[in-house]
N, C-alpha and C positions, 0 to 999 in steps of 0.2 A: 576486146580484152581489157580496155581501159577501165579502171576502177575495180577490177576483179583481182583479188589476192589469192592466188593458188596456195601461197605460203600459209595463210590462215587455215585452210582446209588440211594441209599437210600436218601442221602443228596440232590441229584439233583431233587428228587420228593417231597421233604419235604414240600415246599410251597404249591404245588398242593394238597397234602394230608391234610395239616393243614386246608385248606379251606373247606374240606369235612368231618370234624371231626364228625359231627352228623351222617352222612351216614355211616361212618366207624363203629361207635358204634352200629348202628342198625344191620349191617352185623355180627359183632362179637357176638352180643346178640343172633342172630340166630344160630351161631356155638355153643355157650354155651348151648343153649336150646337143640340142637341135641345131644351134648355130654352127657348132663345130662340124656336125654331120653334113651340113649343107655347104659350108664355105671353108672348112679347114681350121686348124688349131692356131693359126698365127693372126693375132688381132690387127697387125699392121697391114695385112692383105684381106682381112675379113671384117668389113665395117659392122656387120650384124653382131659378130662376137665382141667387138670393141664396145659397142653400145650396151650389150648385156653385162659385160665386165664392169662398165661404169655404173650400171644399176646395182650390181653386186657390191661394189665398193661404197656407194652412197648408202647402202643398207648395212654397212659394216660387216659384210660377209668375210670370214677369214680367208686368207690366201690359200690355205690348205684345201678348203672346200672348193674354191675356184679351180685349182689345179687338178683336183680329183675329177671334177666334172669335165674338164678339157680332156683329160686322159681317157675317160670313159667314152667320150664322143669320138676320140681318135682311134679307138679300138675297133677294128673292122669286124671283130667277132660279135660286137654288140649289135643287136637287131631290134631295138625298141623303135617304135614309130608313133608319132603323134600328129594329130590334125590341129591346125589353128582354126578357131571358130569365134565369132563375135555374136553375142546376144544383146538385144535391145529391149528396153522396157521403160516403165514409169514407176517411180516411187510415190510415197505419200505426197499430196499437194501437187501432183503432176510433174515431179522432178524427173528429168531425163537421166537415164542410167545406161551406160555401155559396159558390157562385161566381156573381157577377152579371156579365152581359155585355150589351153594346150592339153589335148586329151587323146587317150587311146580307146575311148568308148563314148561315141557321140550320144548314144541313147541315155547312158548314165548321167553324163554331164548336163544334157538338156533337161532331163527330169529334175535334177538337183537345183539347177538355176531357176526353173519355173516354180518349184516349191518355195524357194527363198523369196521370190517376188510375191507369190500369192498369199503366203502366210504372214507377210509383214507389210501389209497395206499397199502392195504394188500390183502391177499387171505386166505380163510379157507383151511386147509389141512385135509387129512385123519387121522384116528386114528393111532398113532405111527409115524407120519411123522416128528415130531420134539421132541417128548418126550425123545427119546434116547440121545438127546444132553444135557439133564439135569440129575443131580444126587441129590437125596434127602439127605440133610445134616442138622445136627444141626449147628446153626450159632450164635455166640456171638460176640458182639462188645464192646470194652472197650476204651473209649476216653482217650487220653494221657495227655490232659491239666490238670495240677495240680497233676499229678500222678508221684510220685518219685520212679518209677520202670523202670529199663532198660530192653532192649529186652531179654537179656539172663535170667534174673530173671523171667520175665513173661513167657518165653518159658518153663522154668523148672516147673513153677506152672501149666501151661497148660498140659504138659506131665504127671505130677504126678496126675492130675485130670482125665486123660484119654482122653484128646483131641488128635486129629490126626494131625492137621496142624495149623500153625499160620502165618498170613501175617501181616507185619508191615509197617506202613507209619508214617509220621510226626504227623498225627491227631489221629490215632487209631490203636489198636491191633485187628485184626480180627481172630477169632478162629473157626475152623471147626471140627465137631465131627461126628461119626456114629450116626444116629438117635436114636438108642437104648441106646447109652451112654450119650445123650444130657442132660437128667435130672441130672445125677450124676455129670457131668462136671460143669454144671451151678451151682448146689448147692455147690460144692466144692469151686468154685471161689468166690461165694458170701460169703461163710463161712470164706474165707481168707480176706474178707473186700473189695473186688473189687465191684465197682458200674457198673452194666451192662447197657450200653446205648441201646442195642438191644439184645434180646435173643429169638430165634424161631427155629422151624424146617421148612426148606424151600427148594426150588428147586434151585440148583446152576448150572449155565451153565458150561460145561466142557471146552468150548472155547468161546471166545467172538468175536463180529464183530464191528468194528468202524462205528459209524453212521455219514454219511457225513453231513456237515453243511446244505446243501440244502434240506435234508430229515428230519431234526430234528423236525421242526414245525409240520409236518403232522403226524409224529410218536407220538409226545407228544399228539396230538389231538386224535389219536387212543387210547392211554392209558387212556386219560381222558374219552372218550366215554365208554370204557370197565369198568373202575373203577366206573363210574357214575351209571352203571346198578345195580339195587337193588339186583339182583340174583348173581352177580359176587362177589366172596369172595377174590380171589387173582389173580394177573396177574404177570407172570414171563417172562423174555425175555433175550436174550444173547447180547443185544446191549451194547457197551461201550459208555456211555453218557458223 
C-alpha cells in the first residue's frame, strides 16, 4: 500500500459519483435491506449493518432513506432475495478490476458486466484471476485542511487506536486497518474529535498500474457503465488515476 493514495482515486471519481447520487442511495438501500434480513435491525449487534450504515453516511445518504431501508428489511412480509457475486477482469492497459454485485438475476447481471468490459477496452477474467491483487482493509481518510495536528501526533493516535498503517499527503491522512479492527479504530478516532471524510471496509490494491493518458477516457467509460448498473454495488481497480 505504501505510496498508493486511494484518496486520489476517490477524488478523481467524485464528480462522476455526485451525478449518480440517487442511484448510489438505491444501491446502498439494497445493501442495508440485506444486512437487516441476515442480522437484524440493530447496528450495535449487527456489524454488517453498522458498516453499511457507515457507507451510507459517508455518501451523505439522508437518515430518512436509511431508516426506510431498515424498516423494509425488518418487515417479515418482504420477500426480496439477492445473491452476492464478484466478477473479475481487466481494463485497458491490463488494469485489474473487481466488481461486487447484489442481484436477483445472475444471468442479467453477468451479461451486463461482460458487455461493460468488452465494449470499453477490457476483458472478463476467470474467478481468482485478479482478486489476489487486492487485500480487504479498513480505510479511513481525515482531511488536513483546518486540522491543527502534525503527522507524528496523528500517527500516535492511529497506532493507539489499533490502526496498521498511515499514508500522509498535503491533503489527507489515510489510515488502513485490519477489517476486524476497523470499527474500534474508527470509533476511537471519532471519540478523539477527528472528522472522518471517508470510512469503509474496502478492497485495496497491493500494487498499482499507471493509466496512460490515451486510455483514461475509455477506462472512465468502463467504470461509468459498471457503476450505472443497478445490480453493481462496488467497483475496485488498481489503476493510478
